[in-house]
C-alpha positions in Angstrom: -8.3 23.1 32.3 -5.1 21.1 31.8 -5.5 17.6 30.3 -4.2 15.8 33.4 -6.9 17.6 35.5 -9.5 16.4 33.0 -8.4 12.8 33.5 -8.5 13.1 37.3 -12.0 14.7 37.2 -13.3 12.2 34.7 -12.2 9.1 36.6 -13.3 10.5 39.9 -16.8 11.2 38.5 -17.3 8.2 36.1 -14.7 5.6 36.9 -15.9 2.5 38.8 -13.3 0.0 39.9 -16.1 -2.6 40.3 -17.2 -2.4 36.6 -14.9 -3.7 34.0 -13.6 -1.1 31.5 -15.6 1.7 33.0 -12.6 3.5 34.4 -10.7 3.2 31.2 -13.7 4.5 29.3 -13.9 7.5 31.7 -10.2 8.3 31.1 -10.5 8.0 27.3 -13.7 10.1 27.2 -11.9 12.7 29.4 -9.0 12.8 26.9 -11.1 12.7 23.7 -11.9 16.5 23.4 -8.1 17.3 23.6 -6.9 14.5 21.4 -7.3 16.3 18.1 -5.2 19.2 19.4 -2.4 16.9 20.5 -2.4 15.1 17.2 -2.6 18.2 15.0 -0.1 20.2 17.1 2.2 17.3 17.4 2.3 16.6 13.7 2.7 20.3 13.0 5.5 20.9 15.5 7.5 17.6 15.3 7.0 16.2 11.9 6.3 19.4 9.8 8.6 21.5 11.9 6.2 24.5 12.0 7.2 27.1 14.6 5.1 27.1 17.8 4.0 30.7 17.2 2.5 29.7 13.9 0.9 26.5 15.3 -0.7 28.2 18.4 -1.3 31.7 17.0 -2.4 30.9 13.5 -3.2 27.2 12.9 -5.1 26.8 16.2 -7.5 29.6 15.1 -7.8 28.5 11.5 -11.1 27.4 10.1 -9.8 23.9 9.4 -8.6 23.3 13.0 -11.7 25.0 14.5 -13.9 22.7 12.5 -12.2 19.7 14.0 -12.5 21.2 17.5 -16.2 21.9 16.9 -16.9 18.2 16.4 -14.9 16.8 19.3 -15.9 19.6 21.7 -19.7 19.6 20.9 -22.1 19.3 23.8 -24.6 18.0 21.2 -22.3 15.2 19.8 -21.3 14.0 23.3 -24.9 14.4 24.5 -26.0 12.1 21.7 -23.4 9.5 22.7 -24.5 9.8 26.3 -28.1 9.3 25.3 -27.1 6.2 23.3 -25.2 4.8 26.4 -28.3 5.4 28.6 -30.6 3.8 26.0 -28.3 0.8 25.7 -27.8 0.7 29.5 -24.0 0.6 28.8 -21.9 1.8 31.8 -18.9 1.9 29.5 -20.5 4.3 26.9 -22.0 6.4 29.7 -18.5 6.7 31.4 -16.9 7.6 28.0 -19.5 10.2 27.1 -19.7 11.5 30.6 -15.9 12.0 30.8 -16.0 14.0 27.6 -19.1 16.0 28.7 -17.4 16.8 32.0 -14.3 17.8 30.1 -16.0 20.3 27.8 -18.3 21.5 30.7 -15.2 22.4 32.7 -13.5 24.0 29.7 -16.5 26.1 28.7 -16.1 28.7 31.5 -12.3 28.6 31.5 -11.3 29.7 28.0 -11.2 33.4 27.4 -10.0 33.9 23.8 -9.2 30.4 22.9 -12.5 28.6 23.4 -14.2 26.2 21.0 -17.6 26.1 19.3 -19.4 23.8 21.8 -22.8 23.8 20.2 -21.8 22.4 16.7 -23.6 21.6 14.4 -26.3 24.0 15.5 -23.9 26.9 15.9 -20.3 27.9 15.5 -20.6 30.5 18.3 -17.7 30.5 20.8 -18.2 31.6 24.3 -15.5 34.1 25.4 -15.3 33.6 29.2 -14.1 36.3 31.5 -11.9 33.5 33.0 -9.0 31.5 31.8 -7.2 28.5 33.3 -3.8 29.7 31.9 -4.0 33.4 31.1 -3.2 35.5 34.2 -5.0 38.5 32.7 -8.2 36.4 33.1 -7.7 35.3 36.8 -5.5 32.2 36.0 -3.3 33.0 39.0 -6.4 32.2 41.2 -7.9 29.4 39.0 -4.7 27.4 38.4 -4.0 26.8 42.2 -7.7 26.0 42.7 -7.6 23.5 39.9 -4.5 21.9 41.5 -6.0 21.8 44.9 -9.2 20.1 43.5 -7.0 17.6 41.7 -5.2 16.8 44.9 -8.5 16.2 46.7 -9.9 14.1 43.9 -6.7 12.0 43.7 -7.1 11.2 47.4 -10.7 10.1 46.6 -9.3 8.0 43.7 -6.7 6.4 46.1 -9.6 5.4 48.4 -11.5 3.7 45.6 -8.6 2.1 43.7 -6.6 -0.1 46.1 -4.1 -1.5 43.6 -0.7 0.1 44.0 -0.3 0.1 40.2 -3.5 2.2 39.9 -2.5 4.4 42.8 0.9 5.0 41.2 -0.7 5.9 37.8 -3.0 8.5 39.5 -0.1 9.9 41.5 1.8 10.3 38.3 -1.2 12.0 36.6 -1.4 14.4 39.7 2.3 15.1 39.4 1.9 15.9 35.7 -1.0 18.3 36.6 1.2 20.1 39.2 4.1 20.2 36.7 1.9 21.8 34.1 0.6 24.4 36.6 4.2 25.1 37.7 5.0 25.6 34.0 2.2 28.1 33.6 3.4 30.0 36.7 7.1 30.0 35.5 6.5 31.0 31.8 3.1 32.6 31.6 2.0 34.0 35.0 
């Protein structure tokens, strides 16, 4: 799934406007599994001036990058953090780990040939799903609009929970980013 969708799903599932910092924790947890990709790709593209084809066709699949992805996309790592949050009865830790687990749980069935080793450190096996959220050869032309529609519905739910116009504006912007990314996939990939 696209990162804005992960943020929307995460705050809809684990955000709580009545509990201080819980919504922020859900957002940060939903972002965490993609953060290393943004940092490594950003440094490679912008600072090191490495061509996009090298970054996404070679470096992305390199052992070094896959090792980083294994850690921050591990069901076991995030499950342990969730267990800690439950043990400590910390809504913030539960929301953080829950957002990350939801993120990787939604990514797991939607990555065809670009998945990540979700069971590290026990295994480096990567599930090759028959579906992709971005590759039209793997049903993305059906999945992407479904993802967008679900984000629209969840944003309505978020609007009902969060009554501040600032919060509503932020989530409307995140929804707009999601729709913009899907539009980009349709224009350049589909």
